[in-house]
C-alpha positions in Angstrom: 313.5 207.4 193.8 311.5 209.5 196.2 308.2 211.2 195.5 308.6 214.2 193.3 312.2 213.3 192.3 313.2 214.3 188.8 314.3 211.4 186.6 314.6 210.8 182.9 312.4 208.8 180.6 313.3 207.4 177.1 311.0 208.8 174.4 311.5 205.6 172.3 311.0 202.8 174.8 309.8 204.5 178.0 312.6 203.2 180.2 313.4 205.4 183.3 316.9 206.5 184.3 318.2 208.3 187.4 320.5 210.6 185.4 320.7 211.9 181.8 323.0 210.2 179.3 323.4 210.5 175.6 322.1 206.9 174.9 319.3 204.9 176.5 320.7 201.8 178.2 317.5 199.8 177.4 316.9 200.3 173.7 320.1 202.1 172.6 318.4 205.2 171.2 320.6 208.3 171.1 319.5 211.6 172.6 316.1 210.2 173.7 316.2 210.8 177.4 314.0 213.7 178.6 313.1 215.0 182.1 310.3 213.2 183.8 308.6 214.1 187.0 308.0 211.3 189.4 304.6 210.5 190.8 303.7 209.8 194.5 302.3 206.4 195.3 298.5 206.2 195.5 296.5 205.5 198.7 296.4 202.0 200.1 293.3 199.9 200.4 292.4 198.1 203.6 291.8 194.3 203.1 288.3 193.1 203.5 286.9 189.5 203.8 286.1 188.1 200.4 282.7 186.9 201.6 281.7 190.5 202.3 282.4 191.7 198.8 279.2 192.7 197.0 278.7 190.2 194.1 276.6 192.8 192.3 279.7 194.9 191.5 280.7 192.2 189.0 277.4 192.1 187.1 277.8 193.0 183.5 275.8 195.9 182.1 274.4 195.3 178.5 275.6 197.7 175.9 272.4 197.6 173.8 274.0 195.8 170.8 273.4 192.0 171.1 276.5 191.0 169.2 278.8 193.1 171.3 277.2 191.7 174.5 277.7 188.2 173.1 281.4 188.7 172.7 281.8 190.4 176.1 279.8 187.8 178.0 276.7 189.9 178.7 278.1 193.5 178.5 280.7 195.7 180.3 281.6 195.4 183.9 282.0 198.4 186.2 285.7 199.4 186.3 286.6 197.1 183.4 289.0 198.3 180.7 288.6 197.1 177.1 291.0 197.6 174.3 289.5 197.5 170.8 291.7 197.5 167.7 291.5 196.9 164.0 292.6 198.2 160.6 291.9 201.8 159.6 288.5 202.2 158.0 287.0 198.9 159.3 284.4 200.7 161.5 285.8 200.8 165.0 284.7 204.4 165.7 281.3 203.6 164.1 280.8 200.6 166.3 281.6 202.3 169.5 279.6 205.4 168.6 276.6 203.1 168.1 277.2 201.5 171.5 277.3 205.0 173.1 274.1 206.0 171.3 272.3 202.8 172.3 273.2 203.3 176.0 272.3 207.0 175.9 268.9 206.2 174.3 267.9 204.1 177.3 268.9 206.9 179.7 272.5 206.3 180.5 275.1 209.1 180.7 278.1 208.2 178.5 281.2 210.1 177.4 283.2 209.9 174.2 286.8 211.4 174.4 287.7 212.1 170.8 291.4 212.8 170.3 291.2 212.5 166.5 288.0 214.3 165.5 286.4 217.6 166.5 283.1 217.7 168.3 281.4 218.9 165.1 282.8 216.0 163.2 281.6 213.5 165.8 278.1 215.1 165.7 277.9 214.9 161.9 278.8 211.2 162.0 276.4 210.5 164.9 273.5 212.2 163.0 274.0 209.7 160.1 273.7 206.8 162.5 270.4 207.9 164.3 268.8 210.3 166.7 271.0 212.0 169.3 270.3 211.8 173.0 271.2 214.3 175.7 273.0 211.6 177.7 275.7 211.3 175.0 278.6 213.7 175.9 281.7 214.4 173.9 285.1 215.8 174.9 287.3 216.6 171.9 290.8 216.8 173.4 294.2 215.1 172.8 295.3 215.8 176.3 295.2 212.9 178.7 294.9 215.2 181.8 292.0 217.0 180.2 290.3 213.7 179.4 290.7 212.5 183.0 289.2 215.8 184.2 286.2 215.4 181.8 285.6 211.9 183.2 285.7 213.3 186.8 283.3 216.1 186.1 280.8 214.1 183.9 280.4 211.0 186.1 279.5 208.8 183.1 278.5 205.2 183.1 280.8 204.4 180.1 283.9 206.2 178.7 285.2 205.6 175.2 288.6 207.0 174.2 289.3 207.2 170.5 292.2 206.7 170.3 294.9 206.0 172.9 297.7 206.5 170.4 296.7 210.1 169.7 296.5 211.2 173.4 299.4 212.9 175.1 300.3 213.0 178.8 302.1 216.2 179.8 304.1 214.3 182.4 305.5 211.8 180.0 308.4 212.1 177.6 308.2 211.8 173.8 305.6 212.8 171.2 302.0 211.5 171.0 302.0 207.9 169.8 305.5 207.0 171.2 305.8 204.0 173.4 306.4 206.2 176.5 303.3 208.3 175.8 301.0 205.4 175.0 302.0 203.6 178.2 301.6 206.7 180.3 298.2 207.7 178.9 296.9 204.1 179.2 298.1 203.8 182.8 296.5 207.1 183.8 293.1 206.2 182.2 293.2 202.6 183.6 293.8 203.9 187.1 291.0 206.4 186.7 288.5 203.8 185.5 289.4 201.3 188.3 289.1 204.0 190.9 285.8 205.5 189.7 284.3 202.1 188.8 283.4 203.2 185.3 283.8 200.9 182.2 286.5 202.2 179.9 287.0 201.3 176.2 290.2 202.3 174.5 290.6 202.3 170.7 294.0 201.2 169.5 295.7 201.4 166.1 297.4 198.6 164.3 300.8 198.2 162.5 301.3 197.4 158.8 301.3 193.7 159.7 297.9 194.0 161.4 299.1 193.7 165.0 298.3 196.0 167.8 300.5 199.1 167.7 302.3 200.4 170.8 304.0 198.6 173.7 303.0 195.0 174.4 302.5 196.0 178.0 299.3 197.8 176.8 297.6 194.4 176.4 298.5 193.5 180.0 297.1 196.7 181.4 293.6 196.1 180.2 291.1 193.4 181.1 289.8 192.6 177.6 291.3 192.8 174.2 288.9 192.8 171.3 289.6 192.9 167.5 287.3 194.2 164.9 288.0 192.6 161.5 286.6 192.8 158.0 287.4 193.6 154.4 286.5 197.2 153.7 285.3 196.1 150.2 282.8 193.7 151.8 280.0 194.4 154.2 280.8 191.7 156.8 282.5 192.7 160.0 283.6 190.3 162.8 284.1 191.2 166.5 286.1 188.7 168.5 287.8 188.7 171.9 291.4 187.6 172.1 291.7 188.2 175.8 288.9 188.4 178.3 289.4 188.2 182.1 285.7 188.0 182.8 284.5 185.3 180.4 285.3 183.1 177.4 287.0 184.1 174.2 285.0 181.6 172.2 282.3 183.9 171.0 282.2 186.3 168.0 279.9 189.1 166.9 278.9 189.6 163.3 277.8 192.9 161.7 276.9 194.2 158.3 278.3 197.6 157.3 275.8 199.7 155.4 275.1 203.4 154.7 273.3 203.7 158.1 276.2 202.2 160.1 276.5 198.6 161.4 273.6 196.2 161.6 273.6 193.2 163.8 273.6 189.9 161.8 271.4 187.4 163.6 271.6 185.0 160.7 274.8 185.6 158.7 273.8 182.9 156.1 271.7 185.5 154.3 274.8 187.5 153.7 277.2 184.7 153.1 275.1 182.4 150.9 272.3 184.7 149.7 273.7 185.2 146.2 275.1 181.8 145.6 274.5 179.9 142.3 274.6 176.2 143.2 274.7 174.9 139.6 278.0 176.5 138.7 281.2 174.4 138.6 283.9 175.4 141.1 281.6 176.1 144.0 281.5 174.2 147.3 280.0 175.0 150.7 281.8 174.2 154.0 281.0 174.9 157.6 283.6 177.0 159.5 283.8 177.3 163.2 284.4 180.9 164.3 284.9 180.6 168.0 281.8 178.5 169.0 279.7 179.8 166.2 279.3 177.7 163.0 279.2 179.6 159.7 278.5 178.2 156.3 280.8 179.7 153.6 281.0 179.2 149.9 284.4 178.4 148.5 284.9 179.2 144.8 287.6 178.0 142.4 288.5 178.8 138.8 290.9 176.7 136.7 292.3 177.9 133.4 294.7 176.1 131.0 298.0 177.9 131.5 300.0 179.2 128.6 303.3 179.8 130.4 304.2 180.4 134.0 301.3 179.0 136.1 299.6 181.2 138.6 298.1 180.1 141.9 296.1 182.8 143.7 293.8 182.7 146.8 291.7 185.3 148.5 290.6 184.5 152.0 292.6 181.2 152.1 296.1 180.3 153.2 298.5 180.3 150.3 300.6 177.5 151.7 297.6 175.4 152.4 296.3 175.9 148.9 299.6 174.8 147.4 299.6 171.7 149.5 296.0 170.8 148.5 296.8 171.2 144.8 299.8 168.9 145.2 297.6 166.3 146.9 295.0 166.5 144.1 297.7 165.8 141.5 299.6 163.1 143.4 296.8 161.2 145.3 293.7 161.9 143.2 295.5 162.0 139.8 293.9 165.3 138.7 296.2 167.0 136.2 296.7 170.6 137.4 300.4 171.1 136.7 300.1 173.6 133.8 296.9 175.3 134.9 296.2 178.6 136.5 294.2 178.2 139.7 292.3 180.9 141.5 290.3 180.3 144.7 288.3 182.6 146.9 286.2 182.5 150.1 283.0 184.4 149.2 281.6 187.0 151.5 284.8 188.4 153.0 285.5 185.7 155.6 288.8 183.9 155.8 288.7 180.1 155.5 292.0 179.3 157.2 291.1 176.3 159.3 291.8 172.7 158.1 288.1 171.9 158.1 287.8 173.7 154.7 290.4 171.5 153.0 288.0 169.0 151.5 285.6 171.7 150.2 288.4 173.7 148.7 289.8 170.5 147.0 286.3 169.7 145.6 285.8 173.2 144.4 289.1 173.1 142.4 288.2 169.6 141.0 284.7 170.8 140.0 286.2 173.8 138.2 288.7 171.6 136.4 286.2 169.0 135.2 283.3 171.5 134.5 281.0 169.5 136.7 279.1 171.3 139.5 278.7 169.6 142.9 275.2 168.4 143.8 272.8 171.0 145.2 272.1 170.8 148.9 275.6 169.4 149.7 277.9 170.6 152.5 281.5 169.4 152.6 283.6 169.0 155.7 287.0 167.5 156.4 290.7 168.0 156.7 292.9 166.5 153.9 296.3 165.1 154.7 299.3 164.8 152.5 298.6 161.1 152.0 295.2 162.0 150.5 293.2 160.8 153.6 290.2 162.7 154.9 290.4 163.5 158.6 287.9 164.5 161.3 287.7 168.1 162.4 286.6 169.5 165.8 283.0 170.6 166.4 281.6 168.4 163.6 278.1 168.0 165.2 277.7 171.7 165.7 278.7 172.4 162.1 276.4 169.8 160.6 273.5 170.9 162.8 273.8 174.4 161.4 273.9 173.0 157.8 270.7 171.1 158.5 269.1 174.2 159.9 269.8 176.1 156.7 268.2 173.4 154.5 271.2 171.4 153.4 270.3 167.7 152.9 273.6 165.9 152.3 277.0 166.1 154.0 280.3 164.8 152.6 282.2 164.0 155.8 285.1 161.9 157.1 284.5 158.3 158.1 283.2 157.6 161.6 281.2 160.8 161.7 278.2 160.4 163.9 274.7 160.8 162.3 272.9 164.2 162.5 269.2 164.6 162.2 268.1 166.0 158.9 271.3 165.2 157.0 272.2 162.3 154.8 275.9 161.5 155.5 278.3 160.5 152.7 281.4 159.2 154.6 284.6 159.0 152.6 288.1 157.9 153.6 290.2 159.5 150.9 290.2 162.5 148.6 289.9 160.2 145.6 286.7 158.6 147.1 285.3 162.1 147.7 285.8 163.0 144.0 284.2 159.8 142.8 281.2 160.2 145.1 280.1 163.7 144.0 281.6 164.4 140.6 279.8 161.7 138.6 282.8 159.5 138.1 285.5 161.7 139.5 289.0 162.0 138.0 288.7 158.7 136.1 286.4 160.4 133.6 288.3 163.7 133.7 288.8 164.7 130.1 290.7 167.9 130.8 294.1 168.3 129.2 296.4 170.8 127.6 293.6 171.8 125.2 291.3 173.0 128.1 288.8 171.8 130.7 286.9 169.5 128.3 284.4 169.5 125.4 281.6 172.0 125.4 279.0 169.4 126.2 280.8 168.8 129.5 281.6 172.4 130.4 278.0 173.6 129.5 276.0 170.7 130.8 274.4 173.0 133.4 271.5 171.8 135.4 271.3 168.4 133.6 274.9 167.6 134.8 273.9 168.6 138.3 271.0 166.2 138.3 273.2 163.4 137.0 275.7 164.2 139.8 273.0 164.1 142.4 271.9 160.6 141.2 275.6 159.5 141.4 275.6 160.7 145.1 272.7 158.4 145.9 274.2 155.5 144.0 277.7 155.9 145.6 278.5 153.0 147.9 279.3 153.8 151.5 282.4 152.6 153.2 281.8 150.6 156.2 
């Protein structure tokens, strides 16, 4: 097709065709082909020796928010394109507005292209987050061509487009949000950012399943793909990179959502463990590894004598994993749970989906069943197999070092775990050994049955039971 030739584009999938037809040959949609003006090829770039390229052009520029810089490997690079997506209401717009305000406060000239909100709405939200700076510019338009013109005229050092699904390109077929429009708008903005050498951040929407909405090619057009996660009913928010051409994807950023916006969480333990009651049955602390960052999380369990159809419910844990662990507790550790209702939760809003939380989740359920709390100052770590064995998990030294830093004194771990300064290790080989080590006799003394979790003196033993359990931990023999 020559430059300026009129072709047709499918409004459903974006496929191009030389002539009109009633049905798209790519996706099969009927009456979806619309006229599309072709574009002339861009200018060519003369090759230069790699040794003569200025290395300073690839130096990251900090955003002003330390957790964002942690995830991006120091900040945003000139000409880089970042795609940020997350569920509605999680705080994507708030996070990026705070980034823009932080950069504007230090004297940078930044631009927000708002395709969803008016300029007055953006100002009202920005005033709640802090003082406004003259370097923060806003262009409220859903037109991709107008947005590109605003970038050309403003000459900003950072551009944020919120969101790419609400932009419309007049040269592309289909309504805003269609695959053809999203691809065309993203391609126009990416070319603009690369040509002008300005960092660009695109906000993306998600589907009902939580995946990035729009064409999969959108992820290949950008340099970095970042997700912003969190439960809107909890304050914790997690920023993580799932694709990063300029660095690692092993870092996460943690924030706390409050009335004044997002606050950087330098020490997330204050939020995750600050309200924990250690002397309550059904509570166990484990160390999760989010990227390269260890986080201590409390797992809670509640076991009730079932009167009919048993219920097994989990919040923040994998349902299939929970069902398997309950089966292992019954078959390998002989803890009767067949007729009971079991409810488990990962406190604080984090999701404990990795196998390292298996042993802690199992002990939390056993503690709730027997009415005996786990010893205070104990962190639990290990994967549990279907044979009842306790297996090693990756990053154990880093997890245990974080537990020692937070004041934990004992760690129930798989056998062959290397010593860690400041922690007394309690190595176990099976789930049954773990129950016997920390529950003052374990399932052999379990008096639960159809009538309930046990006599009142067992259920309400409180702090005295915790002290007895702690003595049992010291007296428990170690496997060699």
